C-alpha positions as a LaTeX table, in Angstrom:
\begin{tabular}{lrrr}
\hline
Residue & $x$ (\AA) & $y$ (\AA) & $z$ (\AA) \\
\hline
Met1 & 36.16 & 42.98 & 72.10 \\
Phe2 & 34.74 & 46.51 & 71.97 \\
Gln3 & 32.80 & 45.83 & 75.18 \\
Phe4 & 36.06 & 44.80 & 76.85 \\
Ile5 & 37.85 & 47.94 & 75.62 \\
Leu6 & 35.06 & 50.24 & 76.82 \\
Ala7 & 34.98 & 48.57 & 80.24 \\
Leu8 & 38.75 & 48.82 & 80.56 \\
Val9 & 38.87 & 52.49 & 79.54 \\
Gly10 & 35.95 & 53.13 & 81.91 \\
Thr11 & 38.10 & 52.12 & 84.87 \\
Trp12 & 40.44 & 55.00 & 84.03 \\
Ala13 & 37.76 & 57.31 & 85.40 \\
Ser14 & 38.57 & 55.82 & 88.83 \\
Gln15 & 34.90 & 55.07 & 89.52 \\
Lys16 & 35.46 & 51.38 & 90.23 \\
Gly17 & 34.50 & 48.65 & 87.79 \\
Pro18 & 31.70 & 47.99 & 85.29 \\
Leu19 & 29.74 & 45.58 & 87.49 \\
Trp20 & 29.91 & 47.91 & 90.48 \\
Trp21 & 28.79 & 50.86 & 88.35 \\
Ser22 & 25.96 & 48.98 & 86.68 \\
Gly23 & 24.77 & 47.40 & 89.93 \\
His24 & 24.62 & 50.71 & 91.79 \\
His25 & 22.92 & 52.42 & 88.88 \\
Arg26 & 20.17 & 49.81 & 88.76 \\
Tyr27 & 19.75 & 49.94 & 92.54 \\
His28 & 19.38 & 53.72 & 92.30 \\
His29 & 16.56 & 53.44 & 89.78 \\
Ile30 & 14.60 & 51.11 & 92.05 \\
His31 & 15.15 & 53.19 & 95.20 \\
Ser32 & 15.42 & 56.63 & 93.58 \\
Asp33 & 14.78 & 59.44 & 96.10 \\
Lys34 & 13.74 & 57.06 & 98.83 \\
Tyr35 & 15.74 & 57.01 & 102.02 \\
Thr36 & 17.28 & 53.72 & 100.90 \\
Asp37 & 18.77 & 55.55 & 97.89 \\
Leu38 & 22.48 & 56.01 & 98.57 \\
His39 & 22.66 & 59.41 & 96.89 \\
Ser40 & 19.26 & 61.03 & 97.23 \\
Pro41 & 19.11 & 64.74 & 98.14 \\
Lys42 & 16.49 & 63.70 & 100.70 \\
Asn43 & 19.47 & 62.66 & 102.79 \\
Gly44 & 21.16 & 66.04 & 102.23 \\
Ile45 & 22.81 & 67.61 & 99.21 \\
Phe46 & 26.32 & 66.77 & 100.44 \\
Gln47 & 25.29 & 63.15 & 100.91 \\
Ser48 & 23.79 & 62.98 & 97.42 \\
His49 & 26.77 & 64.68 & 95.81 \\
Val50 & 29.75 & 62.98 & 97.41 \\
Gly51 & 29.04 & 61.83 & 100.97 \\
Trp52 & 27.64 & 58.46 & 99.90 \\
Val53 & 31.02 & 57.48 & 98.43 \\
Phe54 & 32.52 & 57.35 & 101.92 \\
Glu55 & 29.90 & 54.97 & 103.30 \\
Ser56 & 30.89 & 51.32 & 103.61 \\
Arg57 & 27.58 & 50.19 & 102.10 \\
Ser58 & 28.54 & 51.86 & 98.83 \\
Asp59 & 31.14 & 49.11 & 98.34 \\
His60 & 28.50 & 46.39 & 98.24 \\
Val61 & 26.63 & 45.44 & 95.08 \\
Asp62 & 23.67 & 43.06 & 95.24 \\
Pro63 & 24.47 & 40.23 & 92.77 \\
Lys64 & 20.90 & 40.25 & 91.47 \\
Phe65 & 21.63 & 43.59 & 89.76 \\
Thr66 & 24.59 & 42.23 & 87.80 \\
Lys67 & 23.58 & 38.66 & 86.98 \\
Asp68 & 23.41 & 39.47 & 83.27 \\
Trp69 & 26.99 & 40.77 & 83.33 \\
Val70 & 28.74 & 38.01 & 85.27 \\
Lys71 & 28.45 & 35.72 & 82.24 \\
Tyr72 & 31.25 & 37.80 & 80.72 \\
Pro73 & 34.45 & 36.69 & 82.51 \\
Glu74 & 36.42 & 39.61 & 81.09 \\
Leu75 & 34.03 & 42.09 & 82.75 \\
Val76 & 34.24 & 40.23 & 86.06 \\
Trp77 & 38.03 & 40.35 & 85.79 \\
Ile78 & 38.10 & 44.06 & 84.98 \\
Asp79 & 35.70 & 44.78 & 87.83 \\
Lys80 & 37.93 & 42.90 & 90.27 \\
Tyr81 & 41.10 & 44.71 & 89.20 \\
Ala82 & 39.66 & 48.14 & 88.37 \\
His83 & 42.00 & 49.84 & 90.86 \\
Val84 & 45.01 & 48.14 & 89.24 \\
Ser85 & 43.86 & 49.33 & 85.82 \\
Phe86 & 43.68 & 52.93 & 87.03 \\
Ala87 & 47.11 & 52.67 & 88.64 \\
Leu88 & 48.58 & 51.35 & 85.38 \\
Tyr89 & 46.86 & 54.21 & 83.56 \\
Leu90 & 48.72 & 56.68 & 85.79 \\
Val91 & 51.98 & 54.83 & 85.16 \\
Gly92 & 51.31 & 55.01 & 81.43 \\
Leu93 & 50.69 & 58.76 & 81.64 \\
Phe94 & 53.94 & 59.23 & 83.52 \\
Ala95 & 55.86 & 57.16 & 80.98 \\
Leu96 & 54.33 & 59.01 & 78.03 \\
Gly97 & 55.04 & 62.41 & 79.56 \\
Ser98 & 58.61 & 61.40 & 80.35 \\
Leu99 & 59.21 & 60.18 & 76.79 \\
Ile100 & 57.83 & 63.37 & 75.28 \\
Ser101 & 59.95 & 65.42 & 77.68 \\
His102 & 63.04 & 63.47 & 76.63 \\
Phe103 & 62.54 & 63.64 & 72.86 \\
Tyr104 & 60.80 & 67.03 & 72.67 \\
Pro105 & 62.21 & 69.12 & 75.55 \\
Ser106 & 60.97 & 72.31 & 73.87 \\
Leu107 & 57.42 & 71.32 & 74.85 \\
Glu108 & 58.42 & 71.82 & 78.51 \\
Thr109 & 56.29 & 69.00 & 79.88 \\
Ser110 & 57.05 & 66.03 & 82.12 \\
Gly111 & 55.73 & 62.75 & 83.41 \\
Leu112 & 54.38 & 64.43 & 86.53 \\
Ala113 & 52.61 & 67.07 & 84.44 \\
Phe114 & 50.87 & 64.34 & 82.45 \\
Val115 & 49.82 & 62.59 & 85.67 \\
Phe116 & 48.47 & 65.82 & 87.15 \\
Trp117 & 46.51 & 67.02 & 84.12 \\
Gly118 & 45.48 & 63.66 & 82.70 \\
Gly119 & 45.13 & 61.59 & 85.84 \\
Ile120 & 44.40 & 63.78 & 88.86 \\
Leu121 & 42.74 & 67.06 & 87.88 \\
Ser122 & 40.74 & 65.47 & 85.06 \\
Thr123 & 39.57 & 62.70 & 87.39 \\
Val124 & 38.41 & 65.14 & 90.07 \\
Leu125 & 36.51 & 67.17 & 87.46 \\
Leu126 & 34.93 & 63.99 & 86.10 \\
Tyr127 & 33.91 & 62.95 & 89.63 \\
His128 & 31.99 & 66.16 & 90.09 \\
Thr129 & 30.28 & 66.05 & 86.70 \\
Thr130 & 29.04 & 62.57 & 87.61 \\
Phe131 & 28.10 & 63.65 & 91.13 \\
Asn132 & 26.18 & 66.64 & 89.75 \\
Val133 & 23.81 & 64.26 & 88.00 \\
Asn134 & 23.14 & 62.54 & 91.34 \\
Ser135 & 22.59 & 65.76 & 93.27 \\
Ile136 & 21.74 & 68.75 & 91.04 \\
Cys137 & 19.57 & 66.74 & 88.64 \\
His138 & 17.39 & 65.62 & 91.54 \\
Ile139 & 16.88 & 69.19 & 92.80 \\
Phe140 & 17.10 & 71.81 & 90.05 \\
Gly141 & 15.57 & 71.71 & 86.60 \\
Ser142 & 12.39 & 70.94 & 84.71 \\
Lys143 & 10.25 & 67.87 & 85.20 \\
Asp144 & 8.77 & 67.06 & 81.82 \\
Tyr145 & 7.49 & 63.62 & 82.81 \\
Glu146 & 5.81 & 62.27 & 85.91 \\
Thr147 & 8.08 & 59.86 & 87.75 \\
Ser148 & 8.11 & 58.44 & 91.26 \\
Asp149 & 11.21 & 60.48 & 92.12 \\
Asn150 & 12.46 & 64.06 & 91.88 \\
Ser151 & 14.59 & 63.62 & 88.77 \\
Cys152 & 14.89 & 66.79 & 86.67 \\
Asn153 & 16.15 & 67.85 & 83.27 \\
Asn154 & 18.98 & 70.34 & 83.65 \\
Trp155 & 20.35 & 71.83 & 80.41 \\
Phe156 & 23.67 & 72.93 & 81.91 \\
Ile157 & 24.43 & 69.52 & 83.40 \\
Ala158 & 23.38 & 67.97 & 80.08 \\
Leu159 & 25.89 & 70.22 & 78.32 \\
Ile160 & 28.87 & 69.26 & 80.49 \\
Thr161 & 27.98 & 65.55 & 80.65 \\
Phe162 & 27.22 & 65.04 & 76.94 \\
Gly163 & 23.52 & 64.43 & 77.61 \\
Glu164 & 23.22 & 62.87 & 81.06 \\
Gly165 & 21.60 & 66.03 & 82.39 \\
Trp166 & 18.31 & 65.10 & 80.68 \\
His167 & 17.83 & 63.07 & 83.81 \\
Asn168 & 14.05 & 63.19 & 84.10 \\
Asn169 & 13.88 & 61.73 & 80.59 \\
His170 & 16.30 & 59.02 & 81.66 \\
His171 & 14.28 & 58.07 & 84.73 \\
Lys172 & 11.04 & 57.99 & 82.74 \\
Phe173 & 12.53 & 55.82 & 79.99 \\
Ala174 & 15.41 & 54.06 & 81.73 \\
Tyr175 & 15.72 & 51.50 & 78.95 \\
Ser176 & 16.27 & 54.15 & 76.28 \\
Val177 & 19.63 & 54.51 & 74.56 \\
Arg178 & 18.97 & 58.23 & 74.20 \\
Asn179 & 18.37 & 60.84 & 76.88 \\
Asn180 & 17.17 & 63.62 & 74.57 \\
Leu181 & 13.47 & 63.41 & 73.78 \\
Lys182 & 12.99 & 66.85 & 72.24 \\
Val183 & 14.70 & 68.13 & 69.11 \\
Trp184 & 16.48 & 70.95 & 70.96 \\
Gln185 & 17.91 & 68.69 & 73.67 \\
Ile186 & 21.55 & 67.97 & 72.84 \\
Asp187 & 22.73 & 64.43 & 73.58 \\
Ile188 & 26.28 & 64.02 & 72.29 \\
Thr189 & 26.57 & 60.52 & 73.75 \\
Tyr190 & 23.65 & 59.37 & 71.63 \\
Ile191 & 25.21 & 60.94 & 68.53 \\
Ile192 & 28.44 & 59.03 & 69.19 \\
Leu193 & 26.49 & 55.79 & 69.61 \\
Cys194 & 24.70 & 56.40 & 66.31 \\
Val195 & 28.07 & 56.79 & 64.57 \\
Leu196 & 29.27 & 53.53 & 66.13 \\
Arg197 & 26.10 & 51.83 & 64.95 \\
Lys198 & 26.89 & 52.88 & 61.38 \\
Phe199 & 30.08 & 50.84 & 61.67 \\
Arg200 & 28.18 & 47.93 & 63.29 \\
Ile201 & 30.20 & 48.28 & 66.49 \\
Val202 & 27.05 & 48.67 & 68.62 \\
Trp203 & 23.49 & 47.58 & 67.92 \\
Asp204 & 20.09 & 46.71 & 69.40 \\
Phe205 & 19.11 & 50.28 & 70.27 \\
Lys206 & 16.04 & 50.65 & 72.48 \\
Gln207 & 14.16 & 53.93 & 72.79 \\
Pro208 & 10.63 & 55.29 & 73.19 \\
Lys209 & 8.45 & 54.53 & 70.18 \\
Lys210 & 7.82 & 58.21 & 69.58 \\
Thr211 & 10.09 & 61.17 & 70.30 \\
Ile212 & 7.97 & 63.63 & 72.25 \\
\hline
\end{tabular}
């Protein structure tokens, strides 16, 4: 159930569905910083940041990268109707804002204000935080581990993405649940996952045997 909820809420970021996201992420790790990589800075920083989204090949996901997910019909369903989910999210924001405006007019808000702040501006900002990992974290930062690509650790991107900016760590240990491998590296996502594990909501954590 929690997997279903996370996948559904994930579509509210307007970055397509869980199978599409997972498939492209796995493809990226195999082709990282090769010319076959959809968002490598080798093809230009604009291409790596946002240009790849407008290419028709970005719509396709090789089924071999999602074969472990298709056994969950609810994820397949969410992936198919991800755009509908986001549209309903916007409708929900409008309805909530309208209700608050009606019952609490002193707050001076509206349905359109909720849609703008919670559905448009926030989505654009989220796009660019995600895109910064694809572009900035393959150009600027420190390279603590040898990898076959140009992935870097960037503390600022890590700060605004709750830990994804430790990207060189991630490419070195792609299976790891955590991106922070040094005590001073902040990984808020990992902290949240640890809290969820305490409540037995998530489990089976994989990480490097020794934190370096």
